[in-house]
Phi, psi and omega in degrees: 000315178302324184289320179292329174300300175308316174308306182294323175295322177287322180297315177291331176287336173278313183278331185309305183289343175284328175294309184294330183281332183271345189284330189239014184281110187291328179285331176298326183284341182270354188298129182075350184255314188215162173257102181291133168244120183257129178245119179245115182236152178291333175212172178286340183274007179298128186304323174299316172297307178297323173295327174293316181287334174281319173308322184287347180284336173293120185307319184292325176285321180299320181288328175300317179296320176289326184291331177262009183060036183272132176241123179277121166248130182226143182235115179224125184054040176057019172255119183263155176215149176235110181057041181065025174248123182300136176261158176290163182292329176291324182286329182290323181283322180297321172303317176296315184294324188292331181286330180055058181260155172275182178288132171204162182275331190266192185270145174237139178235116185236126182255123176252122183290165175301337183268003182086359179290129180268132174237110182283122177264326185210130176213067185205170170251034187291338180084002182285144172285142176260122184288127186306335180296326178300311184290318173303323184292318176302320178291318181294334180275001186290150176305160178292325172305326180289323185289333187282342188293132175231156183291137182294138176290133178294135184276130186275130181264129185279137176295143173294133177279136179254127179290153190280325189268019184275143179264152178297144175284154170300145176293141178289149177289147182303141176302151174276135183298151185268132179268122182249000000 
């Protein structure tokens, strides 16, 4: 009995973090579908973040974002948003962990391609706004192989055909108790 308990505990200790890391990764959900643009700012009053949000109010800029399959993620004061919709705290922390960034004071703007490749567009505390045309230019300069990536199609599962003349199976005998 002790051997089984130790084996199960070891298995859970090894496999548990792997399942936990994959369950709430926002960027992994976008892989092959969209290009996340992640802005990590020290506060919501950051000029880069505010300038980008104001630029997205312009219909031409919004159309450019949609045309290039860009999705805006922003993190300010440890509060995350995806397209102006709040993320759960766990999803926000998973986003930060997934980027594997070091500590810094300034604002970071990271473009993640459909293939998962990360491109840092800004990493400083200068307080300068980031022009959306710089973002569009970075997306347009991505390799052709990245642009061709599409999300995998879900595989349809055919329902099992049940024979008409089949009889229900006999219930199995109860298992014998284990001797330890």
